[in-house]
C-alpha positions in Angstrom: -2.6 19.6 21.0 -3.4 18.3 24.5 -1.0 18.5 27.1 -1.0 14.5 27.0 -0.4 14.4 23.4 2.7 17.0 23.9 4.1 14.5 26.4 3.4 11.5 24.1 5.2 13.2 21.1 8.1 14.3 23.5 8.5 10.5 24.5 8.2 9.2 21.2 10.8 11.7 19.6 13.1 10.6 22.4 12.7 6.8 21.5 12.9 7.1 18.0 15.5 9.8 17.4 19.0 8.7 16.4 21.3 8.6 18.9 24.6 7.9 16.8 26.3 4.6 16.5 27.0 4.0 20.5 23.9 5.4 21.7 22.0 3.3 19.4 24.0 0.2 20.5 23.4 1.1 24.2 19.6 1.6 23.7 20.0 -1.7 21.5 21.7 -3.7 24.1 19.3 -2.6 26.9 16.0 -3.0 25.2 17.0 -6.3 23.5 18.3 -7.9 26.5 15.2 -7.1 28.6 12.7 -8.1 25.8 14.4 -11.5 24.9 14.0 -12.4 28.7 10.4 -11.4 28.7 9.6 -13.3 25.9 11.4 -16.4 27.1 9.8 -16.3 30.3 6.2 -15.5 29.3 6.6 -18.3 26.5 7.5 -20.6 29.1 4.9 -19.7 31.8 1.9 -19.8 29.2 -0.3 -22.5 28.1 -1.8 -20.5 25.2 -0.1 -17.6 23.0 -2.4 -15.1 21.8 -0.8 -13.2 18.8 -2.4 -9.8 17.8 -0.3 -10.1 14.9 -1.3 -7.3 12.0 0.4 -5.1 9.8 0.8 -1.5 11.4 -1.9 0.9 11.6 -5.1 -1.3 11.8 -6.2 -0.8 15.4 -4.1 -3.5 17.0 -3.8 -1.5 20.0 -7.6 -1.5 20.5 -7.4 -5.2 20.1 -4.8 -5.5 22.8 -6.6 -3.3 25.1 -9.8 -5.2 24.5 -8.3 -8.6 25.4 -6.3 -7.5 28.5 -8.0 -8.7 31.6 -10.4 -10.7 29.8 -8.3 -13.8 28.8 -7.0 -16.7 31.2 -4.1 -16.3 33.6 -2.4 -19.0 31.6 -2.7 -17.0 28.4 -0.1 -14.4 27.2 -0.8 -11.7 24.6 2.1 -10.4 22.1 1.5 -7.6 20.1 3.4 -7.9 16.7 3.7 -6.8 13.0 6.5 -8.6 11.6 7.5 -12.1 12.8 8.2 -14.5 10.1 12.3 -15.5 10.5 12.3 -16.8 7.0 11.6 -12.9 5.8 13.6 -11.2 8.7 17.1 -11.6 7.0 17.6 -7.9 6.1 16.1 -6.4 9.4 19.4 -5.3 10.8 20.2 -3.3 7.6 16.8 -2.0 7.4 17.0 -0.5 10.9 20.8 0.7 10.5 21.3 4.4 11.6 17.7 4.1 13.4 17.2 4.0 17.2 16.6 0.3 18.5 12.9 -0.5 18.9 11.4 -3.2 21.3 9.7 -4.7 18.7 12.4 -6.0 16.8 13.7 -8.0 19.6 10.0 -9.4 20.1 10.0 -10.4 16.7 13.6 -12.4 16.7 12.9 -14.1 20.2 9.2 -15.2 19.4 9.1 -16.0 15.5 11.2 -19.0 15.9 9.5 -20.4 18.9 6.0 -20.4 17.0 7.7 -22.0 14.0 9.3 -24.8 15.8 7.4 -25.5 19.0 4.4 -26.9 17.6 3.2 -28.3 20.7 2.3 -24.8 22.4 -0.9 -23.7 21.1 -0.8 -20.4 19.3 -3.9 -18.2 18.1 -3.7 -15.4 15.9 -6.1 -12.5 15.7 -5.1 -10.4 12.7 -6.7 -7.4 10.6 -6.2 -6.3 6.9 -6.8 -3.0 5.4 -7.2 -1.0 2.2 -3.3 -1.2 0.8 -3.0 2.4 0.0 -4.5 3.8 3.0 -2.7 1.1 5.5 0.4 2.3 3.5 0.1 6.1 4.1 -0.8 5.7 7.8 2.3 3.4 8.0 4.6 6.0 6.4 3.6 8.5 8.9 4.0 6.3 11.8 7.7 5.6 10.6 8.7 8.9 8.8 12.4 8.6 10.1 13.0 5.1 8.2 12.1 7.0 4.8 13.4 10.6 5.4 17.3 11.0 4.5 18.2 12.4 7.9 15.9 10.0 9.7 13.7 12.8 11.1 10.6 11.7 13.2 7.2 12.9 12.1 7.1 15.6 14.9 10.0 17.7 12.9 7.5 18.1 10.2 5.2 21.1 9.7 2.2 21.8 7.3 4.3 23.8 5.2 6.4 20.4 4.3 3.3 18.3 3.1 4.5 18.3 -0.4 7.8 17.1 0.5 6.4 14.2 2.5 4.0 13.3 -0.4 7.1 12.9 -2.9 9.1 10.8 -0.3 5.7 8.6 0.3 5.5 8.2 -3.7 8.8 7.6 -4.4 10.5 5.7 -1.5 7.7 3.7 0.1 7.4 0.1 -0.8 3.6 0.2 -1.8 3.3 -3.5 -2.6 4.5 -4.5 0.8 1.0 -4.7 2.4 -0.3 -7.1 -0.5 2.1 -9.5 0.3 2.0 -9.5 4.2 -0.8 -12.4 4.8 1.5 -14.8 2.7 4.2 -13.8 4.5 3.2 -13.4 8.1 -0.1 -15.8 8.1 -0.1 -18.4 5.6 3.7 -19.2 5.5 4.2 -18.6 9.2 1.3 -20.4 10.8 1.0 -23.1 8.2 -2.6 -22.1 7.1 -4.1 -20.8 3.8 -6.4 -18.1 4.1 -7.0 -17.9 0.6 -8.3 -21.2 0.2 -11.3 -20.3 2.4 -14.0 -17.7 1.9 -13.9 -14.3 3.3 -17.3 -13.5 5.1 -18.2 -10.1 4.6 -21.5 -10.1 6.9 -19.5 -11.3 9.8 -16.5 -9.1 8.8 -14.0 -11.6 9.5 -12.6 -15.4 8.6 -11.1 -18.3 10.7 -8.3 -20.4 9.2 -5.9 -23.4 10.5 -6.6 -26.3 13.2 -5.2 -27.7 16.1 -2.5 -25.4 17.9 -2.1 -23.0 15.0 -5.6 -21.1 14.3 -6.1 -17.7 12.9 -9.0 -15.1 12.5 -8.4 -12.4 10.2 -10.9 -9.5 9.8 -11.2 -6.2 7.9 -10.1 -3.0 9.4 -13.3 -1.5 8.7 -15.4 -4.3 9.7 -13.5 -4.9 12.8 -15.7 -3.5 15.5 -18.5 -6.1 14.6 -15.9 -8.8 13.7 -14.1 -8.9 17.1 -16.6 -10.5 19.3 -17.1 -13.5 16.8 -13.3 -13.7 16.4 -12.8 -14.0 20.0 -15.4 -16.2 20.5 -14.1 -18.7 17.8 -10.7 -18.7 18.8 -10.6 -17.7 22.3 -14.0 -19.4 23.5 -15.6 -16.0 24.6 -17.1 -13.0 22.9 -15.1 -9.9 23.8 -16.1 -6.3 22.4 -13.7 -3.9 21.3 -13.4 -0.5 22.8 -12.2 2.8 21.0 -9.6 3.0 18.8 -6.5 4.4 20.2 -4.1 5.0 17.5 -5.6 6.8 14.6 -3.8 8.8 12.4 -6.5 11.4 11.5 -7.2 11.9 15.2 -3.3 12.3 16.3 -1.7 15.8 16.5 -0.5 15.4 12.9 -4.1 15.2 11.8 -3.9 18.4 9.5 -0.8 17.3 8.1 -2.1 13.8 7.3 -5.0 15.2 5.5 -3.0 17.4 3.2 -0.4 15.1 2.4 -3.3 12.5 1.6 -4.8 15.3 -0.8 -1.3 15.4 -2.6 -0.5 11.8 -2.9 -1.6 10.0 -6.4 -0.1 7.0 -8.0 0.0 5.8 -11.6 -3.3 4.1 -12.7 -1.0 1.0 -13.8 0.5 0.8 -10.5 -2.6 1.0 -8.7 -4.0 -1.7 -10.6 -1.3 -4.3 -10.0 -1.9 -3.7 -6.3 -5.7 -4.0 -6.4 -5.5 -7.0 -8.6 -3.5 -9.0 -6.0 -4.7 -12.1 -4.7 -4.6 -10.1 -1.3 -7.0 -7.4 -2.6 -9.5 -9.7 -4.5 -9.8 -11.9 -1.4 -10.9 -9.0 1.2 -12.3 -6.5 -1.3 -15.1 -6.6 -3.9 -14.3 -5.5 -7.5 -16.4 -2.4 -6.8 -14.3 -1.5 -3.8 -11.1 -2.2 -5.8 -12.2 -0.3 -8.8 -13.1 2.9 -6.5 -9.8 2.7 -4.7 -8.0 2.5 -8.2 -9.8 6.0 -9.1 -9.2 7.5 -5.7 -5.7 7.1 -5.6 -4.8 7.3 -9.3 -2.8 10.4 -10.6 -5.0 12.3 -13.6 -1.8 12.6 -16.0 
């Protein structure tokens, strides 16, 4: 692990490590106040809002990096993963015992504005990914949410891969990814992605009109899709740079690979995931069958 990676891991540990009731409350008050004020200020000054709004672990940081410095002075970029207020009722309970994160307060401040202030142009750049691959990457980014003592990933060594695999299989919501587009794109932006056709040659699809438009790509097609997405939504093609948050390339790459080897789910459960409207829209029958075979248990 490089010195930079060690510093990043140390900062991440300090950020997400539970600090007790009063420590968490203090961190939440500081971060929440600053982020709510920033969100309001940026909304008021902007002529157009650009949402890089995706599930976690799909290359969204690289999208933000590519857009930065390329958009207009009256554009504001927000990077979010979950924002529809209609589905946020349980977020406080979900985060209970965890150190508060900035993105929660961005979500709470920005979501109602997108839904209610329809005179403000909002465009969304989004990405989808193979459900199970996305789920495992998301689990690794957020192990403190699923382990009983809320421990971050930096506390787990390769010898505990089997423990992590068991927690992932039993405790992670494996259906959450296939419902994301309905919750966070269709309902939130007032569009219907599934009514259109996903263009596999271009690698993306555009939906919506007027002040609410969406371009959505597949994770494995994002590099070639991004210039077209930005051309259609922003009026200028912008190229992607390198990926900056790939689980397999992080300091825990060996642990990730070992857990992936250990993870299997029952075939019937996987078929429910890969027969969903989400999977059928974005992935071919051959791709879905291959995924079921790849992730299914042999028993």
